C-alpha positions as CSV (number, residue, x, y, z in Angstrom):
1,X,-4.8,27.3,12.3
2,X,-2.1,28.5,10.1
3,X,1.6,28.7,10.8
4,X,3.6,31.9,10.9
5,X,5.8,30.8,8.0
6,X,2.6,30.7,5.8
7,X,1.6,34.3,6.3
8,X,2.5,36.5,3.3
9,X,4.5,39.7,3.5
10,X,2.5,42.8,4.4
11,X,0.0,40.9,6.5
12,X,-0.6,40.6,10.2
13,X,-1.2,37.6,12.4
14,X,-1.9,36.9,16.1
15,X,0.1,34.2,17.9
16,X,-2.1,31.4,19.3
17,X,0.5,28.7,20.3
18,X,4.1,27.7,20.3
19,X,5.1,24.2,19.4
20,X,8.8,24.8,20.2
21,X,10.4,23.1,23.2
22,X,13.3,23.7,25.6
23,X,15.8,26.4,24.6
24,X,14.1,27.4,21.4
25,X,10.9,28.0,23.2
26,X,12.6,30.1,25.8
27,X,14.3,32.1,23.0
28,X,11.1,32.7,21.2
29,X,9.3,33.8,24.4
30,X,12.2,36.2,25.2
31,X,11.8,37.7,21.7
32,X,8.1,38.5,22.4
33,X,6.5,35.5,20.6
34,X,3.9,35.1,23.3
35,X,0.2,34.1,23.0
36,X,-1.9,37.0,21.8
37,X,1.1,39.0,20.4
38,X,0.4,40.7,17.0
39,X,3.1,40.1,14.4
40,X,3.6,41.8,11.0
41,X,5.4,40.0,8.2
42,X,7.8,42.6,6.8
43,X,9.6,40.7,4.1
44,X,10.8,37.3,3.1
45,X,14.4,36.6,2.0
46,X,15.3,36.0,-1.7
47,X,14.8,32.2,-1.4
48,X,11.9,32.6,1.2
49,X,14.3,32.2,4.1
50,X,14.7,33.9,6.6
51,X,11.7,36.1,7.0
52,X,11.7,39.4,8.9
53,X,8.9,40.0,11.4
54,X,7.8,43.0,13.4
55,X,7.0,41.7,16.9
56,X,6.1,44.4,19.5
57,X,8.2,47.0,17.7
58,X,11.3,44.8,17.2
59,X,12.4,43.5,13.9
60,X,13.1,39.7,14.2
61,X,14.4,37.3,11.6
62,X,13.3,33.7,11.8
63,X,14.1,30.8,9.6
64,X,11.2,28.9,8.1
65,X,11.7,25.9,10.4
66,X,11.4,28.2,13.5
67,X,8.4,30.1,12.1
68,X,6.6,26.8,11.3
69,X,6.5,26.1,15.1
70,X,4.3,29.2,15.7
71,X,0.5,28.7,15.3
72,X,-1.2,32.0,14.3
73,X,-4.6,33.4,13.4
74,X,-4.8,36.1,10.7
């Protein structure tokens, strides 16, 4: 499986698993990063960090280290 940080801008992915723990996991779940959710990669920052994602109609910016904890399937 791929990680969310590896998906290129303009593509979609479906969340399969979260490797985050404790407070970060709770935050990600509250943002809608749940198993089966469809995510669109909107754009990456100038240096590739952070990246803006469309998750359930909300625009969310995640740093690469956070997005690397999300396993996805394109």
